[in-house]
N, C-alpha and C positions, 0 to 999 in steps of 0.2 A: 504493500500500500504506500509505503514511504517513497519507493522508486516511482510508482505511478504518479504520485502527487508531485514529485520533482519534475517528471517529464511534462505534466500538464502545466506546471508553473513556468517551465522553460518555454513551452510552446506559446503560452499566453504572453510571455515577455517578448518573444520574437515577433508575435503578431502586433503587439503594441509598438515595437520599434519600427516595423514595416509601415504601419499606419502613420507613425510620426514622420518617417522619412518621405512619405508620399503626400503629406499634408501641406496645405498652404498656410502661410503665416496669418495671424488673426487680424492684423491691421494693414495688410498689404504694403503699399509703398511707405507708409508712415513707419512701419517696422524697419524697413531697409534704411530709411533716411535717419533713423536713430543713430546709426553708426557711419553710414556712407554719405558724408557731406562734402566730399571733395569736388573739385570743379568738373572733373570728367563725368561724375555721376549726375550732378545737378544740371549739366548741359543738356541732358535729354529733354528737359522741360521747354527747350527752345526748338524742338523738332516735332515732326508730324506724329511721332510715336506717342507723344504725351499731350494730345489735345483732348481735354475732358468732354468737349461737346461733339466729338466725332466718334460715333459708335464703332467705327472700323479700327480706331486707335486702341492700343492696349490699355490706355488710361480712360477710354470712353466708358459710357454707362454699362455696368455689368461685366467689364473686362477685368483681367487679373493683374493689371499694372506691371510692375517689374517682373513678377513671376510668370507673366504671359510669355516672356522670352527666356528667362533664367530658370524656369521650372519651379516646382513646389519647393519652398524654402523654409517650411516649418521647423525641420530639424536643424537647419543652419541658424535660424534666428532664436531657437529655444535654448534651454540650459543644457550643458554637457557636463558629464562627470569629470572630476579632477583627473588630469592626465589623458583624458580622451580627446581625440582630434575633432574639431568642429567640422561637420560635413559641409562641403563646398557646394554652392549652387552651380548651375551650368554656366561656364565661362566661354568667351569667344576670343578669336584672334590669337595673338602671341601667348596669352595666359590661359589658353583653353585647356580644360581637363577632360575633354570629350573627343570623340572621333569626329571627322569631318561630316559624316552622315548625320550624326546627332545634332551638330551645330546647324547644318543646313535644314534639317527637318523643322527646327524651331522657326526659321525664316519662312520656309515654304508653307508652313501651316496657314499663313496669311497671304503670301505672295504668289503661291503656285497658280491660282486661277488667272492671274495677270500674265505670268511667264509662259504658261502652257507647257506642253510636253517636250519642246525642243531642248530645254535645259538638260534633261536626263540623257539625251543622245548626243550632247555637245562635248567638245574637247575639254572644257573646264571641269565639268562634272566627272568626265572620264579620267582626268588627271588629279582628282581629289582636291580641287580648289574650293575653299570654303567661302561662303558669302562674306564673312568678316575679314577675309584676306584682302578684299577689295573695298568693301563698304564700311563706313563708320556710322553706326546707328545713334551715337550719343553726341553728334555735332550738328549744329544748325545747318551747315552747308557741307554735305558729304563731298569730299574731294573727287570721288569717282563719278559724281553727277555734274561737276562743273567743267565747262569747256577749258578753262585756263589750267586746271589742276588734274584733270582726268588722265592726260598722257603720262604724267609722272607715276600714277598708280599702275598703269599698264606696263611701263618700262621696268618695273620691279622684276617682271618675268621675261618680258620681250626685249632683251638687251640688244639683239641684232637689229631690230626695228629702230631702237633708239640711236644706234650708230648710223643707220641710213638717214634718219631725219637731220643729222648734223652735217650732212654733205652739202655742197654749195647750192644745189638745186633740189628743193623739197617743198612739200606742201607746208603752209604756214601753221604747223602744229605747235612748235615751240614758241611761236609768237602769240599763242592763245586765240587764234582766229578759227581753228578747227579742232575737233576732238576725234579720238579714235572711233567713237560711236557714230560719227557721221557716216562711216563706211561699214563698220563692223558692229554686230549685235553680240555683246559678250554673253548674253543669256542663251544664245543658240538660235540658229536658223537652219533651214534645209539646204541653203546654198553653201558652196565651197567657201572656206575661210571665214565662215559665219558672216558673210556679207549681208547688208541690209536689203539688198535686192537679189533677184534670182541669178544674175550674171554679173561679171565684172563690168561690162559695158553699161548695163542699166544703172549700176552703182555710180559710175563715173558721170553718166548723163545727168545725174541730179544737180551737178554744178556746171558741167560742160555741155549744156544742151545744144550749143551750136555745132557740135560734132556728131549729133544724132543722125542727121540726114532726114529723109532719104535723098540720095544723090543720083544724078543721071549716070555719072561715071564713078563707080564705087571702088575703093581700094580694099581688096579682100582681107588682108590681115587686120585692118582697122575694124571692119564689120565683125570679125571673129572675136577679137580679144584685144583691148587696149594694152594689156600687159605684154603683148607680142613685141611692142616697141618701147614702152615706157616702164620705168621702175617706180611704182607708186609711192614707195616710202622715202625715196630720195636717190639722187644720182650725182655723179661728178660731171655729167654732160648737160648742156643746155636743154631745157624742155623736159628734164627728167628722163632723157632717153637712156635705154639700156646700153647702147654703144654710140659712139659719135659717127656722124656721116663721114665718108660714104660706106664705112664698114657695116653699119646697121642695115642699110639697104642691100648691100651685097651678100648679106647672110641669106637672102632669098633670091636676089636678081644676079644673073651672070654679069661679070665685069668685062665681057668680051668687047663690047663697043665703047665702054667707058672705064677703062682701066684706071686704078688708083695707085698702082705700083710704079714708081718713077724709073726704077732700074731693072734691067735684066742682064743676062750674061754678056750682051754686047754694049752695055752702057745704058743710054736713054732707051726706054722701051720702044722696040722696033714697030710694034703694032699700034702705037699711039697715034690716033687720027689728028690730035691737036694737043700741043703741050699745055694749052690753057685749061685742059681738063685735069691736069695733075694736081693732087692735093686739094681739090675742090669738093664742095658738099653737094650731093644730089639735089638737095632742096633749094639750092641757088636757082635752079631752073624749074624743078618739079615742086613748086611751092604748095600746091593744093593736095598734100599727101593724105588728108582725111577724106577726100572726095571732091568732085567737081560737078557743077550744074551747067557749065558752059558748053554750048553745042560742039565746040572743037576741043574739049578738054579731056579727050580720052587718055592723053599722056599726063594728065594731072598737072599741066603747066599753067592753066588759066581757069 
């Protein structure tokens, strides 16, 4: 009987501990703010997460306030025995005590209807990137959502892209005039490279509408993919070209009639129709490389 009584007592204690660990604090955020009064914690009241009149907000009517994100914290806020470690709530980012899946589940509990299913099939989720690795929920202006600061958030992982943007010819990203999300959707899309549109060209046409066409005389590589000729994140060549002319053009076109090599075994190139072609750029004459609507523009010269 004594053994049975001890077992029942032990089971009851375990049940009480389990209920205490999964219980919410009695006074919600007031309990949290009794200890956590630092600037990082209090800054949440300047964000959309702490709007008491918005029922979608954790601090809205009937919501769980801090514990909506950080989980039940009754055990964390309650008394602990001497020498016993205080159970920690769910933490995010660099101080996280949980897996990426657990962190992201807290965010997706509210935000998944907006993000849709593309996130789960995207490279960020596949590479175990946490929401808190990019976003800051306790600041009034999340750096990941501001045009001027968003690139620095992305550069933490995308170092090669950062190097490209520092080249002489690049989109005005570092100047704060463009953000990465202007072309890419970090939460996932069905397009390659998480582009905001279905293709590279459609994404580029959002800003470069004059290159859309349709043209009477179309340049096939242009209609296929802007990245055939351009390096979108930055280049050492004018116009963000992948190579300088004429070598870019001659990666597709034969140089038989327009050689760019000045010397051969006999000295000056013997097949050179005119020395004025040496070292010149194809676009000096074929200026309408994106396409032409001129009746005699089949050579893209006018």
